[in-house]
C-alpha positions, 0 to 999 in steps of 0.5 A: 409904224410901217407896213412889214414887207415880207420881199421874196425878190432876190437875196439881193436886197438885204441890208448889212447887219449891225455886225457888218456896219459896225467892222465897216466903221472899224476897219483898218484900211489903205490905198488898194490900188497903190499899196494894197488895203491891209483888211482887203488882203486879209479877207482875199487870203482867206477867201483862197483858203477857204476855196481851196486856192492860192489866191484872191481878189476883190472886185466890185461886182460878180459881172466884172467878177467873170468878165476879169477871169474869161479876159485872163483866160482868153488873152488872144482876141478871137478865143471861144468861151463854151458855156450853158445857152442859159449861163449868166454870162450869156444871158445877162452881161451885156455881152461883155465877153465879146464887145470888150474882150473879143472873145467868141460865146459858143454856147452848148444846150443846157439840161432843165437841171442846169448840165451841159451835154457835154456827151453829145458835144463830143459824139458831134464833135466826132462825128462832123469836126463840130460841136462844142469843143472845136480843135483849130481856135484859142479856147476855153470853158465857162459856167455857174455854180455851175460853170466852165471855162477852157483856153486853147482851143476853146474856153468853157465856162459853167455855174454851180447853182444856176438861177435859169434853172431853179436853182438846183446844183451840178454834183461834185462827180458832174464839175469833175467830170468837165474839170476832165475833160477841158484839161484834157483838150487844154483848156481852163475851166471857170466857175461862175459860183455866185452861189456856190456856198449854197450848193456846198451847203445843199451837196453836204460837199465842202467848198473847196471840194467841189471846185477842186477841178477848176481854174477860177471861180467867181463867189458873189458876195452879195447873194446869199451872204447878204454883204452890201457890196462885191465879189470875190475871184480866185484861182492861181497866182498867176491868174490872180496877178493878171485878174487885177491887171484887168480890174483896174483895166475895168474900173474896179481899182478902189482905194480903201476897200477894206471898208467892203471887205469887212463887211464881206468878212463878216458876211462869210463869217456869219452865214455861212451856217444859216443857209440850210434853213434858208434852203429849209424856208425855200423848200416850205414855201415851194410845198406851201405854193403846191397847194394853191391850184392855180399853181405848180411847183415841182418842188423836187428841184427846190434845193436851194433858195429859189422858187420858181412857180408856173401859172396854169389859170391863163386869166392870171398873169405872172405881172397881175399876180405881183402887183396883186402881192404887192398891195398885200407887202408881198413882193415877187418877180415875175420870169424877167431878164435881170439877175 
């Protein structure tokens, strides 16, 4: 028998369950580019209702979901996006908003807990005419389940369960405040909700309430949910109509996509109720690692399914540790630029 491997690298390495595979085999499909795929339509409608938005769109990846969302909000080249300096859009999506969309990122400093310093940016703006939100440009707001996006003088994005802040969650009060600031300046708010359901469960806040202030949200299906492929964008019907056109432009229009949406439907249906147990296991791992004198883990910051720890022994590098663990059939990641 093959040795059992414990893979702790990411929640993206999961395999489809038997229930997902059965749903894929039985899916009612059609040409989603031409006439619409019936399984995709049903899944999109269910996700829109679950998130409290008018409409939804299935796309191949989270990177495309965020790119499509930015381009749909920022339809003038030279528009600006306000986003955290450690956000996924800014660091891990190959600069697509700039190279493909001609959209200029204006990063603001992210605090260790994932919050963005909007009070500081407002003060800087008042004092010097500069800062997070400027008066003269087209703009938008973005973030990562902790995200903000705004569009008119600017656009803002945020992400509510950011990997860069160790999986910490942004409160609904914070997200509401960002939405209020965005609306007061004629901006749009986009949430990069890669693991938004993890944040919802951890905070004890229904997901539709958590993203109520957002004009658009991207939800990754292949991370916390364990689906094999895909993300969903939700927003107003007008926004999703623009997003669908842009998805085609970027090569994301697929034919019998119901095969993938069927698996995603099962993933959402079967996994939300298990996320709290994922979080409990992550917390238990953090507490165990903290008992090793060479490691430091802020176990109080482990709120979802991510565990980060520091090595305080200079003789041990993160890469060497991962090599040693792999020999014992435990896979882990050194700090890297791949998310």
